[in-house]
C-alpha positions in Angstrom: -34.5 95.4 -65.7 -33.9 92.6 -68.2 -30.6 94.3 -69.2 -29.7 94.7 -65.6 -30.1 91.0 -64.8 -28.3 90.0 -67.9 -25.4 92.3 -66.9 -25.4 90.9 -63.4 -25.4 87.5 -64.7 -22.4 88.2 -66.8 -20.6 89.8 -63.9 -21.3 86.8 -61.8 -20.0 84.5 -64.3 -16.9 86.6 -64.8 -16.2 86.6 -61.0 -16.6 82.7 -61.1 -14.1 82.5 -63.9 -11.6 84.8 -62.2 -11.9 82.7 -58.9 -11.7 79.4 -60.6 -8.1 78.0 -60.5 -7.1 75.5 -63.1 -4.0 73.3 -63.1 -2.9 70.4 -65.2 -1.3 67.2 -64.1 0.2 64.5 -66.3 1.1 60.9 -65.5 2.1 58.8 -68.4 -0.6 59.1 -71.1 -3.2 60.4 -68.7 -3.8 64.2 -68.5 -6.0 65.6 -65.7 -7.0 69.3 -65.8 -8.4 70.2 -62.3 -10.6 73.3 -62.2 -11.5 74.5 -58.7 -14.3 77.1 -58.6 -14.2 76.9 -54.7 -11.4 79.0 -53.0 -12.5 77.6 -49.6 -12.0 73.8 -50.8 -9.7 72.1 -48.4 -6.3 71.7 -50.2 -6.0 68.2 -48.7 -9.3 67.1 -50.4 -8.0 68.5 -53.7 -4.9 66.6 -53.5 -6.7 63.4 -52.4 -9.0 63.7 -55.4 -6.1 64.1 -57.8 -4.2 61.3 -56.3 -7.3 58.9 -56.3 -7.8 59.8 -60.1 -4.3 58.7 -61.0 -4.7 55.6 -58.9 -8.0 54.4 -60.1 -8.7 55.7 -63.6 -5.8 54.1 -65.4 -6.7 50.8 -63.8 -10.2 51.2 -64.8 -9.3 51.9 -68.4 -6.9 49.0 -68.5 -9.6 46.4 -67.3 -12.6 47.8 -69.1 -11.9 50.0 -72.0 -8.4 50.8 -73.2 -9.8 53.3 -75.7 -11.4 55.4 -72.9 -10.5 59.1 -73.1 -7.0 59.8 -71.5 -7.4 63.7 -71.3 -10.0 64.3 -68.3 -11.2 67.6 -66.9 -12.4 67.6 -63.3 -14.4 70.7 -62.1 -15.3 71.4 -58.6 -18.5 73.3 -59.2 -19.8 75.8 -56.6 -23.3 76.0 -58.4 -24.0 72.4 -58.9 -26.5 71.1 -56.3 -26.2 67.4 -56.8 -23.2 65.2 -55.9 -21.3 64.6 -59.2 -21.6 63.7 -62.7 -19.6 62.6 -65.7 -19.9 63.1 -69.5 -17.7 63.3 -72.5 -14.2 63.5 -70.7 -15.5 65.8 -68.0 -16.3 65.1 -64.3 -18.2 67.6 -62.2 -18.2 67.4 -58.5 -20.3 69.6 -56.1 -18.0 71.7 -53.8 -20.9 71.7 -51.3 -20.8 67.9 -51.2 -17.0 67.9 -50.6 -17.6 70.3 -47.8 -20.2 68.0 -46.4 -18.4 64.7 -47.0 -14.7 65.7 -47.4 -13.7 62.0 -47.0 -15.8 60.9 -50.1 -12.8 60.9 -52.3 -13.9 57.8 -54.3 -16.7 59.8 -55.9 -14.1 60.4 -58.5 -13.6 56.6 -58.8 -17.2 56.2 -59.5 -17.5 59.1 -61.9 -14.2 58.1 -63.7 -15.8 54.7 -64.5 -18.7 56.6 -66.3 -16.2 57.9 -68.6 -14.6 54.6 -69.2 -18.2 53.0 -69.8 -18.9 55.5 -72.5 -22.2 53.9 -73.2 -24.1 55.1 -76.2 -27.6 56.2 -75.7 -30.3 53.3 -75.3 -27.5 50.9 -74.7 -29.3 49.1 -71.8 -30.8 49.7 -68.3 -29.5 52.5 -66.1 -29.3 50.1 -63.1 -26.5 48.2 -64.8 -24.6 51.4 -65.7 -24.7 52.6 -62.0 -24.3 49.2 -60.5 -21.1 48.6 -62.5 -19.9 52.1 -61.5 -20.3 51.2 -57.8 -18.9 47.8 -58.3 -15.8 49.5 -59.6 -15.8 51.9 -56.7 -15.8 48.9 -54.4 -13.1 47.1 -56.3 -10.7 50.0 -57.1 -11.6 52.6 -54.5 -8.8 54.1 -52.4 -10.7 54.8 -49.1 -14.2 53.8 -49.1 -14.0 52.9 -45.4 -12.9 56.5 -44.6 -16.0 57.6 -46.4 -18.2 55.1 -44.5 -19.2 53.7 -47.8 -19.8 49.9 -48.3 -21.9 47.4 -50.2 -25.1 46.5 -48.3 -26.3 43.1 -47.2 -29.4 42.1 -49.2 -32.8 42.6 -47.6 -36.2 41.5 -48.7 -36.9 45.0 -49.9 -33.9 44.9 -52.2 -34.0 43.8 -56.0 -31.3 43.4 -58.5 -32.4 46.5 -60.4 -32.3 48.8 -57.4 -29.1 50.1 -59.0 -25.9 51.6 -57.3 -24.6 49.7 -54.3 -27.4 47.1 -54.2 -26.8 46.0 -57.8 -23.1 46.4 -57.3 -23.0 43.8 -54.4 -25.1 41.5 -56.6 -22.5 41.8 -59.5 -19.7 41.2 -57.1 -21.5 38.0 -55.8 -22.2 36.7 -59.3 -18.6 37.3 -60.5 -17.3 35.4 -57.6 -19.6 32.5 -57.6 -20.8 32.1 -61.1 -18.7 33.8 -63.9 -15.6 35.7 -63.1 -15.9 37.6 -66.3 -19.5 38.6 -65.9 -18.9 42.4 -65.1 -16.5 42.7 -68.0 -18.9 41.1 -70.4 -21.8 43.2 -69.3 -19.7 46.3 -69.6 -18.6 45.4 -73.0 -22.1 44.6 -74.3 -23.5 48.0 -73.0 -20.7 49.9 -74.8 -21.2 47.8 -78.0 -24.9 48.2 -77.6 -25.6 44.5 -77.8 -27.0 44.0 -74.3 -30.2 42.3 -73.9 -31.7 40.6 -70.8 -30.8 37.2 -72.6 -27.2 38.2 -71.6 -27.7 36.9 -68.1 -28.7 33.3 -69.2 -25.8 33.2 -71.8 -23.3 34.3 -69.2 -24.7 32.5 -66.1 -27.0 29.9 -67.1 -29.8 31.7 -65.2 -32.1 34.5 -65.9 -31.3 37.6 -63.8 -34.4 36.9 -61.7 -33.3 33.3 -60.9 -29.8 34.5 -60.3 -31.1 37.1 -57.8 -33.0 34.2 -55.9 -29.8 32.2 -55.7 -27.9 35.3 -54.4 -30.5 36.0 -51.8 -30.4 32.3 -50.6 -26.6 32.5 -50.1 -25.4 36.1 -50.4 -21.8 35.6 -48.9 -19.2 37.3 -50.9 
């Protein structure tokens, strides 16, 4: 039975490999290898993802990290049950998610920023990592409206460390009203592993808790 299951697993892996289609696109110094394991993926969704990558990823690297990887592989994964993740020059997106939310093209904008961030282990809190990535999605995204994706108005249940869109809106507000270089500075400190909570006081004159209270009192962006 063990040998049978192993053989079956190898066969399924071979079938997936055969079905997967790989193509390479180059624009300037950026190379995108697009691996699609899903033959049922809408061709328009695929083309929109490729187009969005070349529209957003170079802009992200230009602003935040010119040394970021230029050769990126995007895989549409039929087995992955999450939404998407990125690591070491590779972005994986769930094909099931794209069938469910075919307009969520800017998932690639968010994940691309994770490659640009390239933060080392224990560089700082995860809520900053994800908050910056969603800030970038808001700033550089090609069709957030089409995906019905937006930054939420703050509520009494929100806090600065809720991560993702909640943190992203807070960062956007702080950048506009307090320090226009805040997001760049936080990103750089995370990558250089020099971030500490004192960074907020140094960059804004307030602790993050004090800044959050100022944001809640007047959250207009």
